[in-house]
C-alpha positions as YAML, in Angstrom:
chain: A
units: angstrom
residues:
- id: 1
  name: MET
  ca: [0.14, 0.08, -0.13]
- id: 2
  name: SER
  ca: [1.45, 3.48, -1.11]
- id: 3
  name: ALA
  ca: [1.91, 6.16, 2.13]
- id: 4
  name: PRO
  ca: [-0.58, 8.94, 2.11]
- id: 5
  name: LEU
  ca: [0.14, 12.06, 0.50]
- id: 6
  name: SER
  ca: [1.44, 14.85, 2.97]
- id: 7
  name: THR
  ca: [-0.13, 18.16, 2.56]
- id: 8
  name: THR
  ca: [1.29, 21.74, 3.54]
- id: 9
  name: THR
  ca: [-0.57, 25.33, 2.97]
- id: 10
  name: ILE
  ca: [1.20, 28.28, 2.30]
- id: 11
  name: ALA
  ca: [0.48, 31.73, 1.14]
- id: 12
  name: THR
  ca: [0.38, 32.04, -2.63]
- id: 13
  name: ASP
  ca: [3.37, 34.59, -2.85]
- id: 14
  name: ALA
  ca: [5.49, 31.84, -1.03]
- id: 15
  name: LEU
  ca: [5.15, 29.26, -3.97]
- id: 16
  name: SER
  ca: [8.96, 28.23, -4.79]
- id: 17
  name: ASP
  ca: [10.33, 28.27, -7.95]
- id: 18
  name: ALA
  ca: [10.95, 24.31, -8.12]
- id: 19
  name: ASP
  ca: [7.39, 24.12, -7.15]
- id: 20
  name: ARG
  ca: [6.18, 26.58, -9.78]
- id: 21
  name: ALA
  ca: [8.23, 24.50, -12.27]
- id: 22
  name: ALA
  ca: [6.28, 21.09, -11.04]
- id: 23
  name: TRP
  ca: [2.94, 22.83, -11.51]
- id: 24
  name: LEU
  ca: [3.66, 24.40, -15.02]
- id: 25
  name: ALA
  ca: [4.88, 20.51, -15.53]
- id: 26
  name: LEU
  ca: [1.47, 19.00, -14.91]
- id: 27
  name: ARG
  ca: [-0.47, 21.68, -16.84]
- id: 28
  name: GLU
  ca: [1.93, 20.49, -19.49]
- id: 29
  name: ALA
  ca: [1.28, 16.73, -19.01]
- id: 30
  name: HIS
  ca: [-2.86, 16.97, -18.31]
- id: 31
  name: SER
  ca: [-5.16, 18.45, -21.47]
- id: 32
  name: GLU
  ca: [-7.53, 18.86, -18.64]
- id: 33
  name: LEU
  ca: [-5.15, 21.56, -16.96]
- id: 34
  name: GLU
  ca: [-4.62, 23.74, -20.24]
- id: 35
  name: SER
  ca: [-7.18, 26.63, -19.25]
- id: 36
  name: PRO
  ca: [-5.27, 30.03, -18.29]
- id: 37
  name: TYR
  ca: [-6.81, 30.07, -15.02]
- id: 38
  name: HIS
  ca: [-4.93, 27.19, -13.96]
- id: 39
  name: HIS
  ca: [-1.71, 28.75, -14.59]
- id: 40
  name: PRO
  ca: [0.30, 29.79, -11.49]
- id: 41
  name: ASP
  ca: [0.60, 33.22, -12.45]
- id: 42
  name: TYR
  ca: [-3.15, 34.07, -12.48]
- id: 43
  name: HIS
  ca: [-3.22, 32.76, -8.83]
- id: 44
  name: GLN
  ca: [-0.38, 35.22, -7.57]
- id: 45
  name: LEU
  ca: [-1.99, 37.88, -9.58]
- id: 46
  name: VAL
  ca: [-5.35, 37.18, -7.91]
- id: 47
  name: HIS
  ca: [-3.81, 37.32, -4.44]
- id: 48
  name: ASN
  ca: [-1.45, 40.44, -5.28]
- id: 49
  name: HIS
  ca: [-5.12, 42.48, -6.05]
- id: 50
  name: MET
  ca: [-7.60, 40.50, -3.85]
- id: 51
  name: GLY
  ca: [-5.59, 39.44, -0.82]
- id: 52
  name: GLY
  ca: [-5.96, 36.34, 0.95]
- id: 53
  name: GLY
  ca: [-4.38, 33.72, -1.46]
- id: 54
  name: LYS
  ca: [-3.42, 30.19, -0.21]
- id: 55
  name: LEU
  ca: [-1.90, 27.23, -2.07]
- id: 56
  name: THR
  ca: [-1.92, 23.76, -0.47]
- id: 57
  name: LEU
  ca: [0.35, 21.49, -1.99]
- id: 58
  name: ALA
  ca: [0.29, 17.98, -1.80]
- id: 59
  name: ARG
  ca: [3.37, 15.48, -2.31]
- id: 60
  name: ASP
  ca: [3.91, 11.90, -3.03]
- id: 61
  name: GLY
  ca: [7.31, 11.57, -1.18]
- id: 62
  name: ASP
  ca: [9.35, 14.65, -2.54]
- id: 63
  name: THR
  ca: [7.35, 14.84, -5.57]
- id: 64
  name: LEU
  ca: [4.73, 17.59, -5.89]
- id: 65
  name: VAL
  ca: [1.69, 15.69, -7.30]
- id: 66
  name: ALA
  ca: [-1.23, 18.27, -6.47]
- id: 67
  name: VAL
  ca: [-1.95, 21.95, -6.15]
- id: 68
  name: LEU
  ca: [-5.36, 23.61, -4.69]
- id: 69
  name: PRO
  ca: [-5.50, 27.37, -4.77]
- id: 70
  name: TRP
  ca: [-8.22, 28.86, -2.45]
- id: 71
  name: GLN
  ca: [-8.96, 32.10, -0.47]
- id: 72
  name: GLY
  ca: [-10.34, 32.70, 2.75]
- id: 73
  name: GLY
  ca: [-10.01, 31.08, 6.01]
- id: 74
  name: ARG
  ca: [-12.97, 28.48, 7.87]
- id: 75
  name: PHE
  ca: [-15.19, 29.35, 5.12]
- id: 76
  name: ALA
  ca: [-12.95, 29.10, 2.03]
- id: 77
  name: ARG
  ca: [-13.72, 29.46, -1.79]
- id: 78
  name: ALA
  ca: [-11.79, 28.68, -5.02]
- id: 79
  name: SER
  ca: [-9.24, 31.27, -5.56]
- id: 80
  name: GLY
  ca: [-10.51, 34.24, -8.00]
- id: 81
  name: ALA
  ca: [-14.21, 32.83, -7.34]
- id: 82
  name: PRO
  ca: [-16.47, 34.36, -9.15]
- id: 83
  name: MET
  ca: [-13.66, 36.21, -11.65]
- id: 84
  name: SER
  ca: [-12.26, 32.33, -12.19]
- id: 85
  name: ASP
  ca: [-14.73, 30.98, -14.76]
- id: 86
  name: TYR
  ca: [-12.79, 27.51, -14.18]
- id: 87
  name: GLN
  ca: [-11.60, 26.00, -10.78]
- id: 88
  name: THR
  ca: [-10.13, 22.81, -10.28]
- id: 89
  name: VAL
  ca: [-7.21, 20.72, -8.64]
- id: 90
  name: ILE
  ca: [-4.06, 20.83, -9.97]
- id: 91
  name: ALA
  ca: [-3.03, 17.14, -10.39]
- id: 92
  name: ASP
  ca: [-3.40, 14.30, -12.77]
- id: 93
  name: PRO
  ca: [-7.15, 13.60, -13.36]
- id: 94
  name: ALA
  ca: [-6.52, 9.89, -13.06]
- id: 95
  name: ARG
  ca: [-5.78, 10.44, -9.36]
- id: 96
  name: ARG
  ca: [-9.14, 11.79, -8.87]
- id: 97
  name: LEU
  ca: [-8.34, 14.06, -6.02]
- id: 98
  name: GLY
  ca: [-10.99, 16.46, -4.72]
- id: 99
  name: ALA
  ca: [-10.68, 19.78, -2.38]
- id: 100
  name: GLU
  ca: [-11.65, 17.57, 0.46]
- id: 101
  name: ASP
  ca: [-8.81, 15.36, 0.28]
- id: 102
  name: LEU
  ca: [-6.21, 18.32, 0.34]
- id: 103
  name: LEU
  ca: [-8.15, 20.33, 2.89]
- id: 104
  name: HIS
  ca: [-8.87, 17.29, 5.48]
- id: 105
  name: GLY
  ca: [-7.63, 18.18, 8.65]
- id: 106
  name: GLN
  ca: [-6.90, 21.83, 8.25]
- id: 107
  name: ALA
  ca: [-8.60, 24.64, 10.19]
- id: 108
  name: VAL
  ca: [-11.64, 24.89, 7.13]
- id: 109
  name: GLY
  ca: [-14.95, 23.98, 7.49]
- id: 110
  name: ALA
  ca: [-16.41, 24.56, 4.02]
- id: 111
  name: PHE
  ca: [-14.76, 25.01, 0.74]
- id: 112
  name: HIS
  ca: [-17.31, 26.92, -1.72]
- id: 113
  name: TYR
  ca: [-16.82, 26.34, -5.52]
- id: 114
  name: THR
  ca: [-18.21, 28.00, -8.97]
- id: 115
  name: ALA
  ca: [-16.94, 26.21, -11.71]
- id: 116
  name: MET
  ca: [-14.93, 22.68, -10.75]
- id: 117
  name: PRO
  ca: [-14.85, 19.51, -12.99]
- id: 118
  name: SER
  ca: [-18.12, 17.64, -12.92]
- id: 119
  name: GLU
  ca: [-19.53, 14.68, -14.65]
- id: 120
  name: ALA
  ca: [-21.59, 15.37, -17.53]
- id: 121
  name: ASP
  ca: [-25.20, 14.19, -15.77]
- id: 122
  name: ASN
  ca: [-24.12, 16.51, -13.05]
- id: 123
  name: GLY
  ca: [-22.95, 19.94, -14.64]
- id: 124
  name: GLU
  ca: [-23.09, 22.53, -17.18]
- id: 125
  name: PRO
  ca: [-21.27, 22.02, -20.38]
- id: 126
  name: THR
  ca: [-18.64, 24.46, -21.56]
- id: 127
  name: ALA
  ca: [-18.39, 25.83, -25.26]
- id: 128
  name: ARG
  ca: [-14.65, 25.29, -26.47]
- id: 129
  name: ILE
  ca: [-13.45, 25.96, -30.10]
- id: 130
  name: ALA
  ca: [-10.70, 23.54, -31.04]
- id: 131
  name: LEU
  ca: [-8.44, 25.21, -33.71]
- id: 132
  name: ALA
  ca: [-5.92, 23.03, -35.67]
- id: 133
  name: SER
  ca: [-6.51, 26.03, -38.22]
- id: 134
  name: ALA
  ca: [-9.47, 28.33, -38.86]
- id: 135
  name: GLU
  ca: [-9.84, 27.25, -42.09]
- id: 136
  name: ASN
  ca: [-10.06, 23.59, -41.01]
- id: 137
  name: TRP
  ca: [-12.32, 24.36, -38.51]
- id: 138
  name: ARG
  ca: [-14.99, 25.89, -40.88]
- id: 139
  name: ALA
  ca: [-14.78, 23.18, -43.52]
- id: 140
  name: GLU
  ca: [-15.71, 20.85, -40.67]
- id: 141
  name: GLN
  ca: [-18.70, 22.94, -39.23]
- id: 142
  name: ASP
  ca: [-22.31, 21.60, -39.85]
- id: 143
  name: GLY
  ca: [-24.98, 23.19, -41.84]
- id: 144
  name: SER
  ca: [-26.30, 25.00, -38.82]
- id: 145
  name: TYR
  ca: [-23.21, 27.05, -38.65]
- id: 146
  name: ARG
  ca: [-23.31, 27.67, -42.20]
- id: 147
  name: ARG
  ca: [-26.75, 29.14, -42.26]
- id: 148
  name: HIS
  ca: [-25.86, 30.92, -39.37]
- id: 149
  name: LEU
  ca: [-22.51, 32.40, -40.86]
- id: 150
  name: LYS
  ca: [-24.62, 33.64, -43.92]
- id: 151
  name: SER
  ca: [-27.08, 35.48, -41.66]
- id: 152
  name: THR
  ca: [-23.68, 37.22, -39.84]
- id: 153
  name: ARG
  ca: [-22.53, 37.75, -43.70]
- id: 154
  name: ARG
  ca: [-25.72, 39.62, -44.56]
- id: 155
  name: ARG
  ca: [-25.43, 42.01, -41.37]
- id: 156
  name: ILE
  ca: [-21.39, 42.55, -42.31]
- id: 157
  name: ARG
  ca: [-22.62, 43.90, -45.41]
- id: 158
  name: LYS
  ca: [-25.45, 45.82, -43.88]
- id: 159
  name: ALA
  ca: [-23.32, 47.41, -41.08]
- id: 160
  name: GLU
  ca: [-20.68, 48.57, -43.90]
- id: 161
  name: SER
  ca: [-23.18, 50.11, -45.81]
- id: 162
  name: GLU
  ca: [-24.89, 52.28, -43.01]
- id: 163
  name: ILE
  ca: [-21.96, 52.76, -40.76]
- id: 164
  name: GLY
  ca: [-18.40, 52.19, -41.96]
- id: 165
  name: GLU
  ca: [-15.97, 49.75, -43.29]
- id: 166
  name: ARG
  ca: [-15.40, 46.78, -40.96]
- id: 167
  name: ARG
  ca: [-12.01, 46.66, -39.39]
- id: 168
  name: PHE
  ca: [-10.18, 44.33, -36.50]
- id: 169
  name: VAL
  ca: [-7.58, 45.26, -34.01]
- id: 170
  name: HIS
  ca: [-6.37, 42.20, -32.29]
- id: 171
  name: GLN
  ca: [-4.40, 42.29, -29.04]
- id: 172
  name: SER
  ca: [-5.11, 45.88, -28.94]
- id: 173
  name: ARG
  ca: [-3.42, 48.68, -26.58]
- id: 174
  name: ASP
  ca: [-5.75, 51.04, -27.11]
- id: 175
  name: ILE
  ca: [-6.90, 52.49, -23.75]
- id: 176
  name: ASP
  ca: [-9.94, 54.02, -25.24]
- id: 177
  name: ALA
  ca: [-11.18, 50.47, -26.31]
- id: 178
  name: TYR
  ca: [-10.43, 49.21, -23.11]
- id: 179
  name: ALA
  ca: [-12.39, 52.05, -21.28]
- id: 180
  name: ALA
  ca: [-15.27, 51.44, -23.52]
- id: 181
  name: LEU
  ca: [-15.56, 47.93, -22.91]
- id: 182
  name: MET
  ca: [-15.45, 48.73, -18.81]
- id: 183
  name: ARG
  ca: [-18.32, 51.24, -19.45]
- id: 184
  name: TRP
  ca: [-20.55, 48.94, -21.50]
- id: 185
  name: LYS
  ca: [-20.05, 45.95, -18.64]
- id: 186
  name: SER
  ca: [-20.77, 48.58, -16.03]
- id: 187
  name: GLU
  ca: [-24.04, 49.99, -17.94]
- id: 188
  name: LYS
  ca: [-25.06, 46.31, -18.45]
- id: 189
  name: PHE
  ca: [-24.64, 45.23, -14.37]
- id: 190
  name: SER
  ca: [-26.74, 48.42, -13.56]
- id: 191
  name: GLU
  ca: [-29.39, 47.84, -16.22]
- id: 192
  name: THR
  ca: [-29.68, 44.05, -14.98]
- id: 193
  name: GLY
  ca: [-29.28, 44.78, -11.20]
- id: 194
  name: LYS
  ca: [-26.51, 42.42, -10.82]
- id: 195
  name: TYR
  ca: [-23.49, 42.94, -8.72]
- id: 196
  name: ASP
  ca: [-20.78, 44.77, -10.75]
- id: 197
  name: VAL
  ca: [-17.53, 42.71, -10.17]
- id: 198
  name: LEU
  ca: [-15.67, 45.04, -11.77]
- id: 199
  name: ALA
  ca: [-16.72, 48.11, -9.90]
- id: 200
  name: ASN
  ca: [-13.58, 47.46, -7.23]
- id: 201
  name: SER
  ca: [-10.09, 47.88, -7.44]
- id: 202
  name: GLY
  ca: [-9.07, 43.98, -6.62]
- id: 203
  name: THR
  ca: [-10.77, 42.72, -9.95]
- id: 204
  name: SER
  ca: [-10.46, 45.94, -12.24]
- id: 205
  name: GLY
  ca: [-6.83, 45.97, -11.07]
- id: 206
  name: LEU
  ca: [-6.64, 42.05, -11.84]
- id: 207
  name: LEU
  ca: [-7.79, 42.68, -15.29]
- id: 208
  name: ARG
  ca: [-5.82, 45.81, -15.96]
- id: 209
  name: GLU
  ca: [-2.48, 44.27, -15.05]
- id: 210
  name: LEU
  ca: [-3.10, 41.16, -17.46]
- id: 211
  name: TRP
  ca: [-3.94, 43.68, -20.06]
- id: 212
  name: GLU
  ca: [-1.17, 45.69, -19.71]
- id: 213
  name: ARG
  ca: [1.56, 42.68, -19.78]
- id: 214
  name: GLY
  ca: [1.23, 43.00, -23.23]
- id: 215
  name: PRO
  ca: [1.13, 40.30, -26.22]
- id: 216
  name: ALA
  ca: [4.68, 39.08, -25.52]
- id: 217
  name: ALA
  ca: [3.65, 37.79, -21.90]
- id: 218
  name: GLU
  ca: [3.19, 34.13, -21.14]
- id: 219
  name: LEU
  ca: [0.02, 34.90, -19.18]
- id: 220
  name: ARG
  ca: [-1.82, 37.85, -20.46]
- id: 221
  name: ALA
  ca: [-5.07, 39.43, -21.53]
- id: 222
  name: ASP
  ca: [-5.83, 40.10, -25.05]
- id: 223
  name: LEU
  ca: [-8.04, 42.96, -26.19]
- id: 224
  name: HIS
  ca: [-9.72, 42.10, -29.66]
- id: 225
  name: VAL
  ca: [-11.62, 45.33, -31.19]
- id: 226
  name: LEU
  ca: [-14.41, 45.34, -33.83]
- id: 227
  name: TYR
  ca: [-14.66, 48.99, -35.57]
- id: 228
  name: PHE
  ca: [-17.06, 50.42, -38.06]
- id: 229
  name: GLY
  ca: [-15.38, 53.18, -39.43]
- id: 230
  name: ASP
  ca: [-13.64, 54.74, -36.79]
- id: 231
  name: ARG
  ca: [-16.60, 53.70, -34.37]
- id: 232
  name: ILE
  ca: [-15.94, 50.99, -31.49]
- id: 233
  name: ALA
  ca: [-18.51, 48.37, -32.06]
- id: 234
  name: ALA
  ca: [-17.34, 45.27, -30.13]
- id: 235
  name: CYS
  ca: [-14.29, 44.41, -27.59]
- id: 236
  name: ASP
  ca: [-13.21, 41.18, -26.09]
- id: 237
  name: LEU
  ca: [-10.91, 41.02, -23.28]
- id: 238
  name: GLY
  ca: [-9.77, 37.32, -23.03]
- id: 239
  name: ILE
  ca: [-7.52, 35.80, -20.48]
- id: 240
  name: THR
  ca: [-4.71, 33.63, -22.38]
- id: 241
  name: ASP
  ca: [-1.78, 31.43, -21.93]
- id: 242
  name: GLY
  ca: [-0.85, 31.81, -25.62]
- id: 243
  name: ARG
  ca: [-2.32, 28.86, -26.88]
- id: 244
  name: VAL
  ca: [-5.94, 28.90, -25.02]
- id: 245
  name: PHE
  ca: [-7.94, 32.18, -25.24]
- id: 246
  name: HIS
  ca: [-10.95, 32.08, -22.82]
- id: 247
  name: SER
  ca: [-13.30, 34.82, -23.83]
- id: 248
  name: TRP
  ca: [-13.62, 36.50, -20.57]
- id: 249
  name: ILE
  ca: [-15.04, 40.39, -20.75]
- id: 250
  name: VAL
  ca: [-16.93, 40.68, -24.10]
- id: 251
  name: GLY
  ca: [-19.13, 44.00, -24.51]
- id: 252
  name: TYR
  ca: [-20.53, 46.10, -27.50]
- id: 253
  name: ASP
  ca: [-22.07, 49.19, -28.49]
- id: 254
  name: ALA
  ca: [-25.86, 48.24, -27.78]
- id: 255
  name: GLU
  ca: [-26.74, 50.77, -30.54]
- id: 256
  name: LEU
  ca: [-25.38, 48.36, -32.81]
- id: 257
  name: LEU
  ca: [-26.93, 45.35, -31.75]
- id: 258
  name: PRO
  ca: [-28.67, 44.50, -35.06]
- id: 259
  name: TYR
  ca: [-25.78, 44.10, -36.61]
- id: 260
  name: ALA
  ca: [-24.52, 41.43, -34.16]
- id: 261
  name: PRO
  ca: [-21.17, 42.95, -33.65]
- id: 262
  name: GLY
  ca: [-20.18, 40.61, -30.83]
- id: 263
  name: ILE
  ca: [-20.90, 37.75, -33.37]
- id: 264
  name: GLN
  ca: [-18.82, 39.66, -36.15]
- id: 265
  name: LEU
  ca: [-15.79, 40.06, -33.71]
- id: 266
  name: LEU
  ca: [-15.73, 36.24, -32.67]
- id: 267
  name: GLU
  ca: [-15.64, 35.65, -36.28]
- id: 268
  name: GLY
  ca: [-12.60, 37.96, -36.54]
- id: 269
  name: VAL
  ca: [-10.77, 36.32, -33.41]
- id: 270
  name: ILE
  ca: [-11.09, 33.01, -35.24]
- id: 271
  name: ASP
  ca: [-9.76, 34.17, -38.42]
- id: 272
  name: ALA
  ca: [-6.82, 35.66, -36.55]
- id: 273
  name: SER
  ca: [-6.23, 32.74, -34.30]
- id: 274
  name: ASP
  ca: [-3.33, 30.88, -36.56]
- id: 275
  name: ARG
  ca: [-1.40, 34.49, -36.66]
- id: 276
  name: ILE
  ca: [-1.82, 34.75, -33.09]
- id: 277
  name: GLY
  ca: [-1.43, 31.05, -31.86]
- id: 278
  name: TYR
  ca: [-4.49, 30.14, -30.55]
- id: 279
  name: ARG
  ca: [-5.44, 26.42, -30.42]
- id: 280
  name: VAL
  ca: [-8.66, 26.75, -28.22]
- id: 281
  name: ILE
  ca: [-11.02, 29.57, -27.79]
- id: 282
  name: ASP
  ca: [-13.16, 28.85, -24.74]
- id: 283
  name: LEU
  ca: [-16.56, 30.80, -24.48]
- id: 284
  name: GLY
  ca: [-16.96, 29.58, -21.18]
- id: 285
  name: PRO
  ca: [-19.71, 27.81, -19.70]
- id: 286
  name: GLY
  ca: [-23.26, 27.26, -21.35]
- id: 287
  name: LEU
  ca: [-24.13, 26.02, -24.71]
- id: 288
  name: ASP
  ca: [-27.09, 28.63, -24.90]
- id: 289
  name: GLY
  ca: [-27.74, 31.19, -28.08]
- id: 290
  name: TYR
  ca: [-24.83, 31.61, -30.48]
- id: 291
  name: LYS
  ca: [-22.61, 29.26, -28.50]
- id: 292
  name: ARG
  ca: [-24.29, 26.14, -30.09]
- id: 293
  name: HIS
  ca: [-22.97, 27.35, -33.68]
- id: 294
  name: TYR
  ca: [-19.49, 27.29, -32.43]
- id: 295
  name: ALA
  ca: [-18.75, 24.87, -29.95]
- id: 296
  name: SER
  ca: [-16.56, 21.52, -31.31]
- id: 297
  name: HIS
  ca: [-16.36, 20.07, -27.88]
- id: 298
  name: ALA
  ca: [-17.30, 20.51, -24.16]
- id: 299
  name: ARG
  ca: [-16.57, 19.73, -20.60]
- id: 300
  name: HIS
  ca: [-18.85, 20.21, -17.83]
- id: 301
  name: VAL
  ca: [-18.28, 22.12, -14.44]
- id: 302
  name: ALA
  ca: [-20.46, 22.45, -11.28]
- id: 303
  name: GLY
  ca: [-21.03, 24.86, -8.18]
- id: 304
  name: GLY
  ca: [-21.35, 23.60, -4.98]
- id: 305
  name: VAL
  ca: [-19.84, 23.32, -1.47]
- id: 306
  name: VAL
  ca: [-17.62, 20.97, 0.32]
- id: 307
  name: THR
  ca: [-18.04, 20.51, 3.98]
- id: 308
  name: LEU
  ca: [-15.04, 19.13, 6.06]
- id: 309
  name: PRO
  ca: [-15.27, 17.36, 9.17]
- id: 310
  name: SER
  ca: [-14.71, 20.19, 11.71]
- id: 311
  name: ALA
  ca: [-16.76, 22.37, 13.82]
- id: 312
  name: ALA
  ca: [-16.77, 25.01, 11.26]
- id: 313
  name: GLY
  ca: [-17.77, 22.48, 8.69]
- id: 314
  name: ALA
  ca: [-20.75, 21.46, 11.18]
- id: 315
  name: LEU
  ca: [-21.66, 24.96, 11.38]
- id: 316
  name: ALA
  ca: [-21.78, 25.33, 7.49]
- id: 317
  name: ASP
  ca: [-23.64, 22.06, 7.35]
- id: 318
  name: LEU
  ca: [-26.18, 23.07, 9.70]
- id: 319
  name: TYR
  ca: [-26.80, 26.50, 8.07]
- id: 320
  name: ASP
  ca: [-27.36, 24.89, 4.64]
- id: 321
  name: ARG
  ca: [-29.98, 22.30, 5.93]
- id: 322
  name: ALA
  ca: [-31.61, 25.32, 7.83]
- id: 323
  name: GLU
  ca: [-31.45, 27.07, 4.29]
- id: 324
  name: ASP
  ca: [-33.04, 24.06, 2.20]
- id: 325
  name: ARG
  ca: [-36.01, 24.05, 5.15]
- id: 326
  name: LEU
  ca: [-36.84, 27.89, 4.69]
- id: 327
  name: ARG
  ca: [-36.56, 27.47, 0.93]
- id: 328
  name: GLU
  ca: [-39.57, 24.86, 1.04]
- id: 329
  name: ARG
  ca: [-41.73, 27.80, 2.87]
- id: 330
  name: THR
  ca: [-40.32, 30.94, 1.23]
- id: 331
  name: GLY
  ca: [-38.51, 30.10, -1.97]
- id: 332
  name: ASP
  ca: [-34.87, 30.97, -2.38]
- id: 333
  name: ALA
  ca: [-34.44, 34.60, -1.39]
- id: 334
  name: LEU
  ca: [-32.14, 33.53, 1.41]
- id: 335
  name: GLY
  ca: [-30.18, 31.55, -0.80]
- id: 336
  name: LYS
  ca: [-29.72, 34.18, -3.25]
- id: 337
  name: ALA
  ca: [-28.68, 36.60, -0.51]
- id: 338
  name: ARG
  ca: [-26.13, 33.97, 0.40]
- id: 339
  name: ARG
  ca: [-24.76, 34.05, -3.19]
- id: 340
  name: ARG
  ca: [-24.79, 37.47, -3.49]
- id: 341
  name: TYR
  ca: [-22.99, 38.02, -0.35]
- id: 342
  name: SER
  ca: [-20.44, 35.64, -1.10]
- id: 343
  name: GLN
  ca: [-19.91, 37.29, -4.63]
- id: 344
  name: ILE
  ca: [-19.22, 40.24, -3.36]
- id: 345
  name: ALA
  ca: [-17.10, 39.13, -0.47]
- id: 346
  name: ALA
  ca: [-15.06, 37.19, -2.88]
- id: 347
  name: CYS
  ca: [-14.40, 40.58, -4.65]
- id: 348
  name: GLU
  ca: [-14.24, 43.24, -1.87]
- id: 349
  name: PRO
  ca: [-11.93, 42.21, 1.12]
- id: 350
  name: ARG
  ca: [-13.40, 45.78, 3.15]
- id: 351
  name: LEU
  ca: [-16.38, 45.16, 5.04]
- id: 352
  name: SER
  ca: [-17.81, 48.58, 4.82]
- id: 353
  name: ALA
  ca: [-17.79, 47.95, 1.01]
- id: 354
  name: ARG
  ca: [-19.22, 44.82, 1.38]
- id: 355
  name: SER
  ca: [-21.94, 46.19, 3.43]
- id: 356
  name: ARG
  ca: [-22.48, 49.10, 0.79]
- id: 357
  name: ALA
  ca: [-22.89, 46.59, -1.88]
- id: 358
  name: MET
  ca: [-25.21, 44.29, -0.19]
- id: 359
  name: ILE
  ca: [-27.53, 47.29, 0.44]
- id: 360
  name: ASP
  ca: [-27.44, 48.62, -3.01]
- id: 361
  name: ALA
  ca: [-28.18, 44.96, -4.23]
- id: 362
  name: VAL
  ca: [-31.18, 44.94, -1.98]
- id: 363
  name: ALA
  ca: [-32.32, 48.10, -3.45]
- id: 364
  name: SER
  ca: [-31.96, 47.26, -7.20]
- id: 365
  name: HIS
  ca: [-33.89, 43.93, -6.37]
- id: 366
  name: ARG
  ca: [-36.78, 45.97, -4.82]
- id: 367
  name: LYS
  ca: [-36.65, 48.61, -7.84]
- id: 368
  name: GLY
  ca: [-36.76, 45.65, -10.04]
- id: 369
  name: ARG
  ca: [-39.70, 44.04, -8.50]
- id: 370
  name: THR
  ca: [-41.77, 47.29, -8.12]
- id: 371
  name: ALA
  ca: [-40.74, 48.78, -11.69]
...
């Protein structure tokens, strides 16, 4: 029988060069870990901008075999959530290690996650475009995509006729385009009444630093921009390790919606993938709407909570069971409030700012109900 794994937990910024190299080797060896969200530099930046970053390292003898990036204390969460569209234990998938395996025996009661790997029947599919080349990918698409592309080409002609010639700037360094994207997203959050995850210095600083790293950086955010004439029509800021581009923050000029600027920009990113080096374009969780025309394969993710055998874990389990009973009587209002607070707390370390954000969220919810 093999000896059990030994685990240690360190601050994210205490990762040694040797362990960083071992982490990168795990990513290189297993395609399931190829997302830029699983790169060590990403979690270092999350720690720099949001604080509280931790890494639990598991070793088989002297060999690093698993890493779990997380934040928090007794009530922990996946590192970077909810900004991290994917979360996982960095390990050989064949080992089937979960968060509970690495956090067992520590002063953690509950580990909350929003997008960990799951089986197909227990999770949401993710939309991924695998690109040997843009030309080959298009040739392999079915009739549904070709009909969709035909409709897109009509909108391209209409936009160029009515507004101006279409052009793309890939890996843009234009601060005006970056600012337009942030403004569009903020307006969208305000319109829907959702918490604006980009409104605080932690998340906005993370995005800005990733973008300011520039196209030569190993881990970065690439900004792709569509123009009609001189008018900024759509922007896509995606995190990338050079091989996988994860479409992350997407926005467009709302007045141009009839021209489908977001779809046109996606087509432009696909066309540029050969030159830039992208081999996967990841559109994130869900196969709704336009995504079903583009996804060539899917993985599955799910959210949930792992409770550990500790006093804090017992308290978390008690709260969850109480919430389930209340939900039967009152609906999911309490659960929604808890999830909203968890989202705010993950982005905003200051208690005063969390309180203001919750008050604003409640006011926005009430306004929406009475409108």
